[in-house]
C-alpha positions as CSV (number, residue, x, y, z in Angstrom):
1,M,114.1,116.3,111.1
2,L,113.9,113.6,108.4
3,M,117.3,114.6,106.9
4,K,118.9,114.5,110.4
5,E,117.5,111.0,111.0
6,R,118.8,109.7,107.7
7,E,122.3,111.0,108.6
8,T,122.4,109.4,112.0
9,G,120.0,106.4,111.9
10,S,120.5,103.0,110.5
11,G,118.8,99.6,110.1
12,V,115.2,98.7,111.0
13,R,114.9,101.7,113.3
14,L,115.8,104.1,110.5
15,E,113.2,102.6,108.2
16,V,110.5,102.9,110.9
17,N,111.5,106.4,111.7
18,E,111.4,107.5,108.1
19,K,107.9,106.1,107.7
20,I,106.7,107.8,110.8
21,L,108.2,111.2,109.9
22,D,106.9,110.9,106.3
23,S,103.3,110.1,107.5
24,C,103.4,113.0,110.1
25,T,104.7,115.4,107.3
26,Q,101.8,114.4,105.1
27,L,99.3,115.0,107.9
28,I,100.7,118.4,108.7
29,Q,100.6,119.3,105.0
30,A,97.0,118.2,104.8
31,V,96.2,120.3,107.9
32,L,97.8,123.4,106.3
33,R,95.8,123.0,103.1
34,L,92.6,122.7,105.2
35,V,93.5,125.8,107.2
36,R,94.1,127.7,103.9
37,D,90.7,126.5,102.5
38,A,89.0,127.5,105.8
39,N,90.5,131.0,105.6
40,V,89.3,131.4,102.0
41,L,85.8,130.3,102.9
42,Q,85.8,132.6,105.9
43,K,86.6,135.6,103.6
44,E,83.8,134.5,101.3
45,I,81.3,134.3,104.1
46,V,82.3,137.8,105.3
47,S,82.2,139.2,101.8
48,Q,78.7,137.8,101.1
49,G,77.2,138.6,104.5
50,R,78.5,141.9,105.6
51,G,76.5,144.0,103.1
52,T,77.5,147.6,103.4
53,A,79.2,147.0,106.8
54,S,82.9,146.7,107.2
55,E,84.7,143.5,107.9
56,K,85.4,144.5,111.5
57,E,81.7,145.3,112.0
58,F,80.7,141.9,110.6
59,Y,83.0,140.0,113.0
60,K,81.7,142.1,115.9
61,R,78.0,141.5,115.0
62,H,78.7,137.8,114.7
63,H,81.0,137.6,117.7
64,Q,80.0,134.1,118.8
65,W,80.8,132.7,115.4
66,T,84.1,134.7,115.3
67,E,85.2,133.5,118.7
68,G,84.4,129.9,117.8
69,L,86.4,130.2,114.5
70,F,89.4,131.7,116.2
71,S,89.3,129.2,119.0
72,A,89.2,126.3,116.5
73,A,92.1,127.8,114.5
74,K,94.2,128.1,117.6
75,A,93.5,124.5,118.6
76,V,94.6,123.3,115.2
77,G,97.9,125.1,115.6
78,L,98.5,123.8,119.1
79,R,97.6,120.2,118.2
80,A,99.9,120.3,115.2
81,H,102.7,121.5,117.4
82,V,102.1,118.6,119.8
83,L,102.1,116.2,116.9
84,V,105.5,117.4,115.7
85,D,106.9,117.2,119.3
86,A,105.5,113.6,119.7
87,A,107.1,112.5,116.4
88,D,110.4,114.0,117.4
89,R,110.3,112.2,120.8
90,V,109.4,108.8,119.2
91,V,112.2,109.1,116.6
92,N,114.7,110.0,119.4
93,Q,113.4,107.1,121.5
94,K,112.2,109.4,124.2
95,G,108.5,109.0,123.6
96,K,105.9,106.3,123.1
97,F,104.1,105.3,119.9
98,E,100.8,105.7,121.8
99,E,101.6,109.4,122.3
100,L,102.0,109.8,118.5
101,V,98.6,108.1,117.9
102,V,96.8,110.3,120.4
103,A,98.5,113.5,119.0
104,S,97.4,112.7,115.5
105,Q,93.8,111.9,116.6
106,E,93.7,115.2,118.4
107,V,94.9,117.0,115.3
108,A,92.0,115.4,113.3
109,A,89.5,116.4,116.1
110,S,90.6,120.0,116.1
111,T,90.4,120.3,112.3
112,A,86.9,118.9,112.5
113,Q,86.0,121.7,114.9
114,L,87.5,124.2,112.5
115,V,85.5,122.9,109.6
116,I,82.3,123.0,111.6
117,A,83.0,126.6,112.7
118,S,83.7,127.6,109.1
119,I,80.6,126.1,107.5
120,V,78.0,127.4,110.0
121,K,77.5,130.5,107.9
122,A,78.6,129.2,104.5
123,D,76.4,128.8,101.4
124,K,75.7,125.1,101.0
125,D,76.3,125.5,97.2
126,S,79.7,127.2,97.7
127,K,82.5,125.7,95.7
128,Q,84.9,126.7,98.4
129,L,82.8,124.8,101.0
130,K,83.2,121.7,98.8
131,Q,86.9,122.3,98.7
132,L,87.1,122.6,102.5
133,E,85.1,119.3,102.9
134,G,87.6,117.6,100.6
135,S,90.5,118.9,102.6
136,S,88.8,117.6,105.7
137,R,88.6,114.1,104.3
138,N,92.3,114.3,103.4
139,V,93.2,115.1,107.0
140,T,91.1,112.2,108.2
141,S,92.9,109.9,105.7
142,A,96.3,111.2,106.7
143,T,95.5,110.7,110.4
144,A,94.6,107.1,109.8
145,T,98.0,106.7,108.0
146,V,99.9,108.1,111.0
147,V,98.0,105.7,113.3
148,A,98.6,102.7,111.1
149,T,102.3,103.6,110.6
150,A,102.9,104.1,114.4
151,K,101.3,100.7,115.2
152,T,103.1,98.9,112.4
153,G,106.4,100.6,113.4
154,Q,106.1,99.6,117.0
155,Q,105.4,96.0,116.0
156,T,108.3,95.9,113.6
157,L,110.8,97.2,116.3
158,E,109.5,94.8,118.9
159,E,110.1,91.9,116.5
160,A,113.5,93.1,115.4
161,I,114.7,94.2,118.9
162,P,113.6,91.7,121.6
163,D,112.6,93.2,125.0
164,F,114.8,91.2,127.4
165,S,113.2,92.8,130.4
166,A,109.9,91.1,129.6
167,L,111.5,87.6,129.6
168,S,111.0,85.3,132.5
169,L,114.0,83.9,134.4
170,H,113.6,80.6,132.6
171,A,113.3,82.1,129.1
172,S,116.1,84.5,129.8
173,K,118.5,81.7,130.8
174,R,117.5,79.6,127.9
175,L,118.2,82.5,125.4
176,E,121.5,83.1,127.1
177,M,122.5,79.4,126.7
178,E,121.4,79.3,123.1
179,T,123.6,82.3,122.4
180,Q,126.5,80.6,124.1
181,V,126.0,77.5,121.9
182,N,126.0,79.6,118.7
183,L,129.2,81.3,119.8
184,I,130.9,78.0,120.6
185,V,129.8,76.5,117.3
186,M,131.3,79.5,115.5
187,I,134.6,79.2,117.5
188,N,134.7,75.4,116.8
189,F,134.2,76.0,113.1
190,Y,137.0,78.6,113.1
191,I,139.5,76.5,115.0
192,Y,138.8,73.4,112.9
193,H,139.3,75.1,109.6
194,T,142.3,77.1,110.8
195,Y,143.9,74.0,112.1
196,K,143.1,72.1,108.9
197,Q,144.6,74.9,106.8
198,A,147.8,75.1,108.9
199,S,148.2,71.3,108.9
200,R,148.5,71.3,105.1
201,N,151.7,73.3,105.3
202,L,153.3,71.0,107.9
203,P,154.8,67.5,107.6
204,S,152.7,64.6,108.7
205,S,155.1,63.9,111.6
206,Y,157.4,66.5,113.3
207,T,159.0,67.4,116.6
208,L,159.5,70.9,117.9
209,S,162.6,71.5,120.1
210,F,162.6,74.2,122.7
211,G,166.0,73.5,124.2
212,A,166.9,71.8,127.5
213,G,165.5,68.5,126.1
214,V,161.9,69.8,125.8
215,R,160.2,68.5,122.7
216,L,156.6,68.8,121.4
217,K,155.1,66.5,118.9
218,K,152.4,67.5,116.4
219,P,149.1,67.8,118.3
220,S,146.0,66.0,117.4
221,L,142.9,67.7,116.1
222,P,141.2,69.6,119.0
223,V,137.7,68.6,119.9
224,V,135.4,71.4,120.9
225,C,132.1,69.9,119.8
226,D,131.8,68.0,123.1
227,I,131.2,71.4,124.8
228,C,128.4,72.1,122.4
229,D,126.8,68.8,123.2
230,V,126.9,69.4,126.9
231,I,125.3,72.9,126.6
232,S,122.7,71.5,124.1
233,R,121.7,68.9,126.6
234,Q,121.4,71.5,129.3
235,I,119.1,73.5,127.1
236,S,116.9,70.5,126.3
237,D,116.6,69.8,130.0
238,C,115.2,73.3,130.8
């Protein structure tokens, strides 16, 4: 997804999208590490608690814990999928930044449930438990990064790409006239310097003959600045 965006995107939007995809990737990686740690801790719990019973018998005997664990694991997978989908929609301008924020927070919530379900029967002195708790903190940190990146990205795009639909009629008209002024100033600048450059290659006084007695003398310098003055006054009166 990130490689595709770099091939097709550009400018401010590309920069924002790269940061969003990068933060989401880091969150997904943190979640995967947490799931692996939870799986290792789960096996440790089963190994220490089953005694002479088989693993299947242990899960059956502790069916409530087992169901809670599996339910939490499924929720993590589902929320991670929703997060990826939300990121894809935002990058392709089909979704809202708020959707990405909510999706990342739901990922964090589901991983918290998985941690709780995993540690219920864990030995408090277990090294693997400490590892899982560390992974949980990493998920929380990565979630905060996604939220911050989404909010900053939204603000950056709003500043770089004005929302004309939110402008009032007065503000919209004013912006339109300011744009016209800038365009006329550029045209005036171009005409002036083009004329000045062409005049250097012509005699100070000349007459062009077009036949049938039609003659055209060297024109005077065109004045376009007056138009700019008129529009500027119109803007100041708004």
